[in-house]
Every structure is written in C-alpha cells, then in structure tokens.
C-alpha positions, 0 to 999 in steps of 0.5 A: 144127714144134712149140712144146712144147720151147720152152714147156718151156725157158721154164718151166725157165728161170723155175722154174715146174715145181717141185712145181706143176701147170700148164695152158698154151696158145699160138697162133703162127706156125710154119714148115716147109721143105717143099713146100707141099701142100693143108692143109700150108703153109710158114708156118702158125699153130698152137694148142698146149695143154700140161699139166705135173705130171699123171701120172694117166691121167685127165689124158690123158682130160681132154686128149683131152676138151678136144680133142674139145670144141674140134673139136666147137665149130667143127663139125669131124668126125674120128676119134679114134685112140689108142695107147700107146708104153710106157716108153723101156725097153719101147720099146727092147726092142720096137725090136729085135723090130721090126728083126728082123722088118723086116730080111729084108723091107728090099727091100720098104720105101721108101727113107725106111723103109730109113733109118728101119730102123736109126735109128727103126724105129717110123716104118716103122709109120706110113709111107703108102707102100703096100708099107711098109703091107703089110709093117707089117700083120704086124709085132709089135704094141707094145701086146703088149710094154708094161710092166705099168704102161703097159698099166694106164695105157692100159686106164684111159685107155680106160675114162675115154674110154668113161665120157665117151662119146668114140668112139675106135679103137686104132691100133697103127701110131700112133707120132707123129713125135717121139721124146720121146713116152711112153705115150699118143699120139693123133690126130684124123684126117679124109680130107677134105683128102686126104693131110693126114689129121691134124687134131689130135695129141698125147700124153704126154712125161713125160721131156722136162722132165728131158731139157732140164735141168729136174726130173722132171715128167710132161707131156702136150699136143696141137697143131693147125694153124689153117689146116687146122682152118679148111679143114675147117670150110669143107668142113663148111659147117654152122652152128656148134653151139649153145652148151649149159650145161655141168655140171662134177662134181669127184672128189677120190679114186679112189672118188669118180671111180668113182662119177662 
C-alpha cells in the first residue's frame, strides 16, 4: 500500500503541478490483504512525504536528511542503504542482461522468482530466500550499467550525504517493489523486528506524474509505517533525544553550495 499515486492524481486534478515546486506530507490508514506478521498488519497507518518539481540530487539528499532527522527524533536506530536504478531505458537494457544470467539457474530460484524472471527480474535481486540470494550474489550489477547522467546524479548524492555526515551503505540489490522508481532508491533498515527489516523507504519517481496524465515533473518521496516506528521506539527503550538549536545555511548556486 502507498499513497504516492493518489497524491499525484490529486495534484494533477487540481492543476498544482504546472511549473511549481511542492513539498507535501500525509498521514492516514492503509490496508494490505496479507497474512499479519510482527510489525506488518492488515491495517496500519502510514506517514508519507512527497516532493515535486525538484530534479537536482541535492533534493534527494534533502529528503534523506529529513528521514534521518525523523528517525533520530524518536530514537530509532537503523542503517541507511542506497542505490540507483538509472533511467527506464538503461534499466530495460540491464533487465535483458540479468535475464541472460538468471535463465540457466532457474531451478535454483524460488517459485515466486521464477515468475518474476520474465515479468520483472530486478525483483529477484531483493528476494529473501537463501537460494535466490546465493544466485543474485554473482549477478551483473545495475550500478555498472547506468547511463552517464544517472551515474553522475548518484555520485553527487553520495557527496552530499558525506558532507551532511549521514552514514550509508550502497546496496546494489536494493530495487524497491514499485516499478515507477527512477534513479535514487533508499531504505532505512533494522533487524530489531525480525523479517520486517525496512523501517522507512523511498526514492525518485520522475516519470510517474506524466504517466498518470500530468506534465513532466521530477518527483521523489518516502513513506514509513507508524506502527513499525512505534514498535522500534518501544524496543529502543531510550529517552527521546533532547531538542537542539538548528542552524540553516542556504546556497543559491553551485559555487555557494560547494562553499557550504
């Protein structure tokens, strides 16, 4: 379940995406028709953040920094994992390379991944079944097949995260479950809740607005389940971090950004 598509449709319907930037958030109930598990319920509440009209990798860093501040403010500790999926064109080429690698090893894949092989082979990379993880370990890496602009975008994002002092790990198997992602994807991950390791996740989806009938608009966002955050907060058992004075420095051009 996710609210991104609904937010995009609402903005298109009301003409809010024509040459403007927008930063929005929502909180509300979500539903999934799956077997309930620890930290994963049929009805839960989700916090979502969406940003529109922002194409620069500094916006990706801004979004990730916001997510880091959110988790830190409630005492949740998690590891940041990042990856880039490149453009749809580069990803289509990579899918064929991945299929060529996976097809001779079909018998080693779980039943779900055998179906994914032709429909969306990238999902094989983040399968949690041990045999699939073993096969995926030697698969071609998407990062090695990015288009030049996506590679530069990802490198710039990494440099911003380094400047912000936000630790991260590049996870080449991170692909996210929704097909509309474009370039940056990220997850905050914890092993405190067992199999439900994702605490908060998001990425860039530059093509979604146009796909749903709106003007071409760069966009990105993240979402987190509130029940899972509260469960992690309870397990941490520590006091909420003390409030600190925050200093904001604004940069109006690339030269000023480098100086900051």
